[in-house]
C-alpha positions as CSV (number, residue, x, y, z in Angstrom):
1,M,-28.5,23.0,-35.1
2,A,-29.9,20.6,-37.6
3,Y,-31.9,17.7,-36.9
4,F,-31.7,14.7,-39.5
5,D,-33.8,11.8,-38.8
6,S,-35.4,10.2,-41.3
7,A,-37.8,8.5,-39.1
8,S,-36.8,4.6,-40.4
9,S,-38.6,5.7,-43.5
10,A,-35.3,5.7,-45.6
11,P,-32.7,2.5,-46.0
12,L,-29.0,3.7,-45.0
13,H,-26.8,5.3,-47.3
14,P,-24.3,2.9,-48.5
15,V,-21.4,4.7,-46.3
16,A,-23.6,4.1,-43.1
17,H,-24.5,0.7,-43.7
18,Q,-20.7,0.2,-44.1
19,A,-20.0,1.7,-41.0
20,L,-22.9,0.4,-39.4
21,Q,-21.5,-2.9,-40.2
22,A,-17.5,-1.9,-39.2
23,A,-19.2,-1.1,-36.0
24,L,-21.4,-4.7,-35.3
25,D,-17.7,-6.6,-36.1
26,E,-15.0,-4.6,-35.2
27,G,-16.2,-1.8,-33.0
28,W,-18.6,-3.6,-30.5
29,A,-16.2,-2.3,-26.9
30,D,-16.8,0.8,-25.1
31,P,-15.0,3.5,-27.1
32,A,-14.2,5.7,-23.6
33,R,-12.3,2.5,-22.3
34,L,-8.5,2.3,-23.0
35,Y,-8.0,-1.3,-23.9
36,R,-7.1,-2.4,-27.5
37,E,-11.2,-3.3,-28.4
38,G,-12.2,0.0,-26.6
39,R,-9.9,2.0,-28.7
40,R,-10.7,0.2,-31.9
41,A,-14.1,1.1,-31.3
42,R,-13.0,5.0,-30.9
43,L,-11.4,5.1,-34.1
44,L,-14.2,3.8,-35.8
45,L,-16.7,5.8,-34.2
46,D,-14.3,8.9,-34.8
47,A,-13.7,7.6,-38.7
48,A,-17.7,7.6,-38.7
49,R,-18.4,11.4,-36.8
50,E,-15.6,12.5,-39.5
51,A,-17.4,11.6,-42.8
52,A,-20.6,12.3,-41.2
53,A,-19.6,15.8,-40.5
54,E,-18.0,16.0,-43.9
55,A,-21.2,15.0,-45.5
56,V,-23.3,18.1,-43.8
57,G,-20.5,20.0,-43.8
58,C,-19.5,20.8,-40.5
59,R,-16.2,20.1,-37.8
60,P,-16.5,16.6,-36.0
61,D,-16.8,18.5,-32.9
62,E,-20.0,20.0,-33.5
63,L,-21.7,16.7,-34.9
64,V,-23.5,15.0,-31.5
65,F,-25.0,11.3,-31.9
66,T,-27.6,10.5,-30.1
67,P,-29.3,7.0,-29.3
68,S,-33.2,8.8,-30.4
69,G,-34.9,11.0,-31.7
70,T,-36.1,12.0,-28.6
71,Y,-33.1,12.6,-26.4
72,A,-31.9,14.8,-29.3
73,V,-35.0,17.0,-29.1
74,H,-34.5,17.0,-25.5
75,A,-30.4,17.6,-25.8
76,G,-31.4,20.6,-28.3
77,V,-34.2,22.1,-26.0
78,A,-31.8,22.1,-23.1
79,G,-29.1,23.9,-25.1
80,A,-31.3,26.5,-26.4
81,R,-32.5,26.9,-22.7
82,A,-28.9,26.9,-21.2
83,A,-27.2,29.6,-24.2
84,R,-30.6,31.4,-23.5
85,R,-30.1,31.3,-19.3
86,R,-29.4,34.7,-19.0
87,V,-32.5,36.4,-20.8
88,G,-35.1,34.1,-19.5
89,G,-36.1,30.8,-19.8
90,H,-39.7,31.2,-21.8
91,V,-40.5,28.9,-24.2
92,V,-42.6,29.4,-27.0
93,V,-44.0,26.1,-28.9
94,S,-47.0,25.0,-31.0
95,A,-49.6,23.1,-29.3
96,V,-49.2,20.0,-32.0
97,E,-45.8,20.1,-31.4
98,H,-44.5,16.2,-31.2
99,S,-45.2,15.1,-27.7
100,S,-40.9,14.7,-27.1
101,V,-40.9,18.7,-27.9
102,L,-43.9,19.7,-25.6
103,H,-42.1,17.3,-22.9
104,A,-38.9,18.7,-23.5
105,A,-40.2,22.6,-23.4
106,H,-41.6,21.7,-20.0
107,T,-39.1,20.1,-18.4
108,R,-36.7,22.0,-16.3
109,A,-34.6,19.6,-14.8
110,A,-31.1,21.9,-14.4
111,D,-32.6,23.5,-11.6
112,G,-36.3,22.2,-10.5
113,A,-38.6,25.1,-10.9
114,E,-41.2,25.4,-13.3
115,A,-40.9,25.8,-16.6
116,D,-41.8,29.0,-18.3
117,V,-44.0,27.6,-21.8
118,T,-46.5,29.2,-24.0
119,E,-48.4,27.0,-26.2
120,V,-49.5,28.8,-29.5
121,P,-52.7,27.3,-30.7
122,V,-53.2,26.7,-34.5
123,D,-55.8,26.9,-36.6
124,R,-57.9,24.1,-38.3
125,T,-54.9,23.3,-40.8
126,G,-52.6,22.7,-38.0
127,A,-51.0,26.4,-39.1
128,V,-49.9,28.7,-36.4
129,S,-50.5,32.4,-36.9
130,P,-47.7,34.8,-37.2
131,Q,-49.4,37.4,-35.5
132,T,-50.0,35.0,-32.4
133,Y,-47.1,33.4,-32.3
134,A,-45.0,37.2,-32.2
135,A,-47.9,37.9,-29.3
136,A,-46.5,35.1,-27.4
137,L,-43.3,36.3,-27.5
138,R,-41.7,37.8,-24.6
139,A,-38.9,40.9,-24.7
140,D,-37.9,39.3,-21.9
């Protein structure tokens, strides 16, 4: 999984700007609807997804647009948990992760159970010791 976000610190790429402008002008409708404006919005969304997928080297069906970075983090952690559910739900994070990562790690909405999370401390420079991280991992 790759996560691309400039945290609003970089201008839009010209192609992204063009896609956004087209979406604002012509794609304002719900792309899940079947009326004409909805179908137009779906075409614009699909074209944007294909262009973005080509730019990052993946298939369009492998690319997911999210409304925010927090949503992307939660979806990523939930996906990782789901993929590993047969071998256990233990998650290891550093103690200085972004709050969205820490919150996602501690959330297990699917079954309502308490999350199994180990927060690994960092040194005075903010680095995690590989030995400390390895010790936090379990063979489950």
